Steps between C-alpha positions, in 0.01 A plus 500: 500500500735476204449241226740287293846640440425803716418272795824305455701823485317635807573178693866519400528864610314445827712193571820695434378770739422242771840337447669839541298566817599160635865581441485852647252485790740303725740796486228728634368267768853422620512858627216424744678355801450247658227335291555612138556150363193378691292718265567236231576762233531254210169332581281806446581567131499128418154451649374808316646367176316170544169675559543764229688321221388143560646182644771435241641851482489523878671163535779613264554820701491293821776270373718770350485764777691328785747329266580822312522696826740242641721496190494879464517621859608193700182494710333271569775239493447292185503157656281407674320829577439657157418165339249411776354851469467454124278197557309683774438816298411302188238312704364828643451657160377189322239417763391864538463541125327167445248550782430858396439388142263220602297645791239774521634851538378600846706624794434204728624254238793729424619468860453122477712498183770718656522302823496167315787616277696622803454172691582281198811701418627466854434125494692472172792685661494250787492199267782631282712589803434154646602342167825700494585389852400139431715492184795655682484819293447717809595480864260494789185335608142577413174420662156646540620738771780637279264542202249673728766730647673593173194531280239638739634640826798679346284624210204646689572860384515381137185291536314800643637726226384256230154465653462878536662624176417246230116499513455878454757503217316220321166668569613827339648318200184292461274808513715669234506184285879468520507133604652273236411169669 
């Protein structure tokens, strides 16, 4: 683990890499028809950033990634999608990073941290989307069934990918003392 200025530089570089992955992965997964977007390609690097770089760096990457992707590439649509995703991804990374920092470093607790971050992020998305609709900033209706459908049922491939890919990546980085959080 790096110390002092080296740690700050490492966090900045890792965060830039995760931001770049968050911007580029959707192009790759879009090629996988019919469920490429269901892989949640922006979620994976943001969650990793929260675990590896810490809650605040991860939260920054979580906020910036969907907004920058929307402004740069037009997807997701800025309002309300990218803004709601910014809150969602920020919650993912912040909660993942905070729990990882505070709890023991064993695999069972790691899965608890990961699942807790995923659930909380999806709830934040639902609350923000509800607020947009309530304030007239978005069209539609929202309820528990819509939140469940959009955040869980339509995202099952991404949820599975996160549960399968993230723990071994973190385990390898932890064993090689490359975790910054």
